[in-house]
C-alpha positions as CSV (number, residue, x, y, z in Angstrom):
1,M,11.0,-12.7,3.0
2,K,10.8,-9.5,1.1
3,L,9.0,-10.8,-2.6
4,V,8.8,-8.6,-5.7
5,R,7.3,-8.9,-8.8
6,F,9.4,-7.6,-11.5
7,G,8.9,-6.8,-15.7
8,A,7.5,-5.4,-17.9
9,A,3.5,-3.7,-16.9
10,G,1.4,-7.1,-17.6
11,Q,4.4,-9.6,-18.0
12,E,5.7,-9.2,-14.6
13,K,7.6,-12.5,-13.1
14,P,8.0,-13.4,-9.4
15,G,11.4,-12.7,-7.2
16,I,12.7,-12.9,-3.8
17,L,15.3,-10.5,-2.7
18,D,18.3,-12.6,-0.9
19,Q,20.8,-11.2,1.5
20,Q,22.5,-8.5,-0.6
21,G,19.6,-6.9,-2.2
22,A,19.6,-8.5,-5.4
23,I,16.3,-10.2,-6.9
24,R,16.4,-14.0,-7.6
25,D,13.5,-15.3,-9.7
26,L,10.9,-17.7,-8.4
27,T,10.3,-18.6,-12.0
28,G,9.0,-22.1,-11.7
29,I,8.9,-22.0,-8.2
30,V,5.6,-20.3,-7.6
31,A,3.5,-19.1,-10.2
32,D,3.0,-15.6,-9.1
33,I,3.1,-13.6,-5.7
34,D,-0.7,-13.9,-5.5
35,S,-3.1,-15.7,-3.3
36,A,-1.6,-18.9,-2.9
37,T,1.6,-17.6,-2.3
38,V,0.7,-15.2,0.4
39,S,-0.8,-18.2,2.1
40,P,0.6,-19.9,5.6
41,E,1.3,-22.8,3.1
42,G,2.8,-21.0,0.5
43,L,5.3,-18.8,2.5
44,A,6.3,-21.8,4.3
45,K,7.2,-23.3,1.0
46,L,9.7,-20.2,-0.3
47,R,11.4,-20.2,3.5
48,A,12.5,-23.7,2.5
49,L,14.3,-22.4,-0.7
50,D,18.3,-21.9,-1.2
51,V,17.2,-18.4,-2.3
52,S,21.2,-18.1,-3.0
53,A,20.9,-21.5,-5.6
54,L,18.1,-19.3,-7.5
55,P,18.9,-17.3,-11.1
56,R,20.0,-14.3,-9.9
57,V,18.4,-11.0,-12.3
58,A,20.7,-8.8,-13.9
59,G,20.0,-5.2,-14.5
60,T,17.8,-2.8,-12.5
61,P,14.2,-4.4,-14.0
62,R,11.3,-2.3,-13.3
63,L,8.9,-3.3,-10.6
64,G,5.4,-3.9,-10.2
65,S,3.1,-4.1,-7.2
66,P,4.5,-6.9,-5.2
67,L,1.0,-8.7,-5.2
68,A,-0.8,-10.0,-8.0
69,N,-4.5,-9.6,-8.4
70,P,-5.8,-8.9,-5.0
71,S,-9.7,-9.7,-4.8
72,K,-10.2,-6.5,-2.8
73,L,-8.2,-3.0,-2.3
74,V,-9.5,-2.0,1.4
75,C,-9.0,1.2,2.9
76,I,-9.5,3.0,6.1
77,G,-9.8,6.6,6.2
78,L,-9.4,9.7,8.8
79,N,-6.8,7.2,11.0
80,Y,-4.9,9.5,11.9
81,S,-6.2,12.2,14.7
82,D,-3.7,15.2,13.1
83,H,-5.2,14.1,9.4
84,A,-9.0,14.1,10.8
85,K,-8.3,17.9,12.0
86,E,-6.1,19.1,8.8
87,S,-9.2,17.4,6.9
88,N,-11.9,19.6,8.6
89,M,-13.3,15.8,9.6
90,P,-14.6,14.6,13.1
91,I,-12.0,11.9,14.7
92,P,-14.0,9.0,14.1
93,T,-15.4,6.8,16.8
94,E,-15.4,3.6,14.4
95,P,-12.9,2.9,11.6
96,V,-13.7,5.0,8.0
97,V,-13.9,1.9,5.4
98,F,-13.7,2.2,1.4
99,L,-13.0,0.4,-1.0
100,K,-10.5,1.3,-3.9
101,S,-10.7,-0.5,-7.3
102,T,-8.1,-2.8,-8.0
103,T,-7.4,-1.3,-11.4
104,A,-5.6,1.8,-9.9
105,I,-2.9,-0.5,-8.6
106,S,0.4,0.0,-10.3
107,G,3.9,-0.2,-9.4
108,P,5.8,1.5,-7.2
109,H,8.1,3.8,-9.4
110,D,5.3,3.9,-12.2
111,P,4.0,7.1,-13.3
112,V,1.0,8.5,-11.6
113,R,-1.4,9.7,-14.4
114,L,-3.7,12.6,-13.3
115,P,-7.1,12.1,-14.8
116,A,-8.2,14.9,-17.1
117,G,-9.1,18.0,-15.8
118,S,-7.9,17.1,-12.3
119,K,-7.4,20.4,-9.8
120,K,-7.0,18.8,-6.6
121,S,-5.0,15.9,-7.0
122,D,-3.1,14.5,-3.5
123,W,-0.6,12.4,-1.7
124,E,-1.1,10.0,1.2
125,V,1.3,7.7,2.4
126,E,-0.1,4.7,4.1
127,L,0.5,1.5,5.6
128,G,-0.8,-1.3,3.9
129,F,-1.1,-5.1,5.1
130,V,-1.8,-8.6,3.3
131,I,-4.3,-10.9,4.4
132,G,-2.6,-14.6,4.7
133,R,-5.9,-16.6,5.3
134,K,-9.4,-16.3,5.1
135,A,-10.6,-14.0,7.8
136,Q,-14.4,-13.8,9.5
137,S,-15.2,-12.5,12.4
138,V,-11.3,-12.7,13.8
139,S,-10.8,-11.0,17.3
140,E,-8.3,-8.7,18.0
141,A,-6.5,-11.3,19.9
142,D,-5.8,-13.2,17.5
143,A,-5.8,-10.8,14.4
144,L,-2.3,-10.5,13.7
145,D,-2.6,-14.6,12.7
146,Y,-4.4,-13.0,9.5
147,V,-1.5,-10.7,8.3
148,A,0.9,-12.3,6.0
149,G,2.9,-9.3,5.6
150,F,3.1,-5.3,4.8
151,V,3.5,-3.2,1.9
152,L,4.0,1.0,1.5
153,V,0.8,2.1,-0.6
154,N,0.8,6.0,-2.0
155,D,-3.5,6.1,-1.5
156,V,-3.1,9.1,-4.0
157,S,-6.6,10.8,-3.8
158,E,-8.4,13.2,-6.2
159,R,-10.4,15.5,-3.5
160,E,-12.8,17.0,-6.2
161,W,-14.2,13.5,-7.2
162,Q,-13.7,12.3,-3.2
163,I,-15.7,14.9,-1.4
164,E,-17.4,17.6,-4.3
165,R,-18.8,15.0,-6.6
166,G,-21.2,13.6,-4.5
167,G,-19.3,13.1,-1.5
168,Q,-18.3,9.1,-2.8
169,W,-14.9,8.5,-1.5
170,V,-14.1,5.5,-4.1
171,K,-14.8,7.9,-7.3
172,G,-11.6,10.4,-6.4
173,K,-9.5,7.3,-5.3
174,S,-9.9,4.8,-7.8
175,F,-8.4,6.3,-10.8
176,D,-5.8,4.0,-12.8
177,T,-2.2,4.6,-11.6
178,F,-4.0,5.7,-8.0
179,A,-2.9,2.8,-6.0
180,P,1.0,2.4,-6.3
181,L,2.0,-0.5,-4.2
182,G,5.4,-1.8,-3.1
183,P,8.4,-1.7,-3.6
184,W,8.1,-5.0,-1.9
185,F,6.0,-7.1,-0.1
186,V,7.4,-8.1,3.4
187,T,6.6,-11.0,5.0
188,A,5.5,-10.5,8.5
189,D,8.3,-11.9,10.6
190,E,10.4,-9.3,9.2
191,I,8.2,-6.3,11.0
192,A,8.7,-6.8,14.8
193,N,5.7,-4.2,15.5
194,P,3.7,-2.8,12.7
195,Q,2.7,0.0,15.6
196,N,5.8,1.6,15.5
197,L,7.0,2.3,12.0
198,S,8.3,5.7,11.2
199,M,7.1,7.0,7.8
200,W,7.4,9.9,5.6
201,L,6.6,11.5,1.9
202,D,8.3,14.2,-0.3
203,V,6.8,16.2,-3.3
204,N,9.5,18.0,-5.5
205,G,12.2,17.1,-3.0
206,S,10.5,18.8,-0.2
207,R,9.0,17.4,2.9
208,C,5.7,17.0,3.4
209,Q,4.5,14.3,5.4
210,T,6.3,12.9,8.6
211,G,4.9,10.3,10.5
212,N,4.3,7.0,12.5
213,T,2.2,4.2,12.9
214,S,2.1,4.6,16.7
215,T,0.0,7.7,16.6
216,M,-3.1,5.2,14.3
217,I,-6.4,5.5,15.8
218,F,-7.2,2.0,15.2
219,G,-4.3,-0.1,15.1
220,V,-3.7,-3.5,12.7
221,R,-5.3,-5.4,15.1
222,K,-8.2,-3.5,15.5
223,V,-8.5,-3.0,11.6
224,V,-8.6,-6.8,11.0
225,S,-11.1,-7.3,13.5
226,Y,-13.6,-4.8,12.5
227,L,-13.2,-5.5,8.9
228,S,-13.3,-9.2,9.0
229,F,-17.1,-8.5,10.7
230,C,-18.1,-6.2,7.9
231,M,-16.7,-8.4,4.9
232,T,-15.0,-11.8,4.3
233,L,-11.0,-11.1,4.0
234,L,-9.6,-13.1,1.8
235,P,-5.5,-14.4,1.4
236,G,-3.8,-11.6,-0.6
237,D,-6.2,-8.8,-0.3
238,V,-4.8,-5.1,0.6
239,V,-5.7,-3.2,3.0
240,S,-4.6,0.1,3.4
241,T,-4.8,1.7,7.1
242,G,-4.6,5.7,6.7
243,T,-2.4,9.0,6.5
244,P,-0.7,10.9,9.0
245,P,-0.8,14.5,8.4
246,G,0.9,16.7,5.6
247,V,-1.4,16.1,3.0
248,G,-2.1,19.0,0.3
249,L,-5.6,19.3,1.3
250,G,-4.9,20.6,4.8
251,M,-1.8,23.3,3.6
252,K,-3.2,26.5,4.2
253,P,-3.4,27.3,0.6
254,P,-3.9,23.7,-0.3
255,R,-1.4,22.4,-2.5
256,F,-2.2,19.6,-5.2
257,L,-0.4,17.3,-7.7
258,K,0.6,18.9,-11.6
259,A,2.4,17.4,-14.0
260,G,6.0,17.5,-13.2
261,D,6.1,17.2,-9.8
262,V,7.6,14.4,-8.3
263,M,6.3,12.2,-5.0
264,T,9.3,10.2,-3.0
265,L,7.8,8.1,0.1
266,A,8.9,5.1,2.5
267,I,7.9,3.5,5.5
268,E,10.7,1.7,7.6
269,G,11.5,-1.4,7.0
270,L,8.8,-1.4,3.9
271,G,11.4,0.0,0.9
272,E,11.0,3.5,-0.8
273,Q,8.8,4.4,-3.8
274,R,9.3,7.4,-6.4
275,Q,6.5,8.4,-8.8
276,E,6.7,11.3,-11.6
277,V,3.1,13.1,-12.0
278,V,1.5,12.9,-15.7
279,G,-1.5,13.9,-17.1
280,G,-4.0,16.1,-16.0
């Protein structure tokens, strides 16, 4: 299944895509695409529906984040060896973990607003996964049983605030609009192998990032297990798993976002995003 949230910001309604890719309205079926909906029970309820009988949504409404109110947005840094090298950072021997504020979450096609005075804002196409049931000290063998589905993430990052202003990554990662999610939440049964998904990101039509999740240092199983020993993962939590090489910081000379730039990005099976850059 592919689940969406559509409508004006702050007024999104839950929806599901039918076999033709049209949005069907889930209002009255579920309250939202939230922790209850992505639980095994919630997804089973949706699978039992006759989607073709649901009201079809007219036009092309705005899409919001496909997940409502996750308790956490957890990120893994430097999870592709080539990206670690381009960032002049050592290749990690354990997952690099940081949190990104949930207030950074925005829709997949909403503008990305640079903070005032931004000099070094950057792009990062990433595979995100969504937790479906409470996870504590989960083994790698059982880890995928706790993943409800997957989502495309752009981990927008202001490198000056991330690296040069005290070294606390969360500061450079958590500005409003710095975590576009979607367009869809794709249930795990539709992704045969999360470690073999192609991914790309363009800026102004020029290809910057090309990669595949097969080159992750720590795969989804390892990340779920590792994080579940560090913290309790709750249904609806989003985990973003790192980016392949091609970010602006690693270019020679470095290249960063400015007002008027347009980012487009995609991951195989998870749809495409487009964001215009504003502010700065």
